[in-house]
C-alpha positions, 0 to 999 in steps of 0.5 A: 252058637259058640259064642252064644254058649260061652257067655251063657256059661260065663254068666253061670259062673260069675257069682264064683268069681270075685268083683266081677265086672263086664267091661264090654260084650266080650270081656270080663274083668275079675280077681284070678281065682289062681292066685287070689290077686292082690294080697294087700288090696281086696278090690284089685283085680287083674284076671280077664276073659276076653274073646279072640275070633270065636273063642273065649280065653282067661289070662291073669296079669298078675300071676301070669296064668293064660288058658282057654275058656274051657280049661278055666271052668274046669278049674273053677267049677269042674262040674259045670266044666262036663256041662259045657263040653257037653253042650259047646260041642254036642254037634261036633261031627267026631263021635269024641270031640277033641277041642283044639284051642291055638292059645293067643295072647288077647291083647296081641300087643304082647307078643313083642315079649314073647321071645324074651325072658323074664328075669325071673326065667334067667340064670342067678348068675345072668348079669341082667339077674345079677344087675336086677337083684343088686338094685334090691329090686323085689323078687316078686317083680321078677316075672314082670321084667325082661331082658333084651340081648339086642334092644334095637331089633325090638324096638324096630319090631313095634316101630320099623326102621326107628333104632339105628344106632349100635345095638346092645342089651337092656332091662325091657319094663312093660307099661300096661294100661288099667285093663293090663293091655301092654301099650309100651316098654321101656329100655333100661340101660345096663351100662353107660349107654345114652339115653339110660332109659328109652320109653317105646309107645305103640299106641298113641292114646296113651300116656307114658304112665307105668304101674296102671295095672296095679293102681287102686284108686281107693288108696292114696297114690304115689307118683315117682319118677322112674319105673324102678322106684316105684316098685319100692312104694305102696300103690305107686306109679311112675311118670316116664313122660313129665308132661302126663296129664293124670286123671287122679284128684291132686289132692289123692296124690303124692309127687315124688321127685329125685333128690337133685336141689341143683336140677333146674328142671325138676325144681321146675316140676316140683313147682307147677305140681304144687301149683297143680294142687299135688302133695308134694314130697320135699326131701330133707336137706340131710338126705344124700341119696339121690333116689328112692332106688339109692336108699334101698341099695344103701339098706333103707327099707321100704317102710323107712322111706315111706316114712320118710315121705309121709313126713316130707310131704307138703302142699300149697304155700308150706310146700313152696316155702320147703322147695325154696329151702331145699333147692341149691340154684 
């Protein structure tokens, strides 16, 4: 009965929710009425209504707001909220019903982040926040990056007995799919620990692609090697696995590799990308920086870098010629 009522009121509310779409019987997607969702794209929608057991909940994967359906309705339409409570609980035993909602994330995998603090929550003097600030990562992403003081323990929560070396802290970079579901996380070393990046995937059906939750398929797509680099570009994702099979038209994408002309593997990957009909950015020989983040730290703006990429993007035989002129192997 309660599910029927919830769905009835969600249907009544959908005209008030921009970009409203029903994904399945108990999953709905739309633009968040709390934060307004993306300011750059009117098509991006990162808010969801979903079912846990017999109750519906709201979650926005842009601003992080989470609440039960009753409070969500109250925020969007206070009058409808009164009607909802009356119908939802009119058959409850207590004379004055006081519904209890034990909020649990719809996507159970998010519980691995529950005990971590986001970079936004840390004091400015905290070494992890100092590190993020030093790399000039935009502050809008501080609530989407986490600090973990014992990375091995976190890994073993997901995959028991996986991590057996000496424990140490790392920056945690969560990976979400297009629906906002957490399917992996990457640990970035603060010091000289090796490997520098460790990506833990706990959904084997997913590919190691970072930034899918922010991707707008109606725009050109930038593809970087590392997640941090992708944070400085418009509509960018990152391949944490070199063998990822993208389901995006190659002509829509620009592959952006690190500026390492002596790295045989990078040269090979650039050539393969061209052969697959991707656009490829080939850095000018005069560029002295290794990657996008190095350029940002050196004082270049995101706009300058995007212009540099645009002016040095090629495809087909022209791209192969530029790669041959750029490489040093």
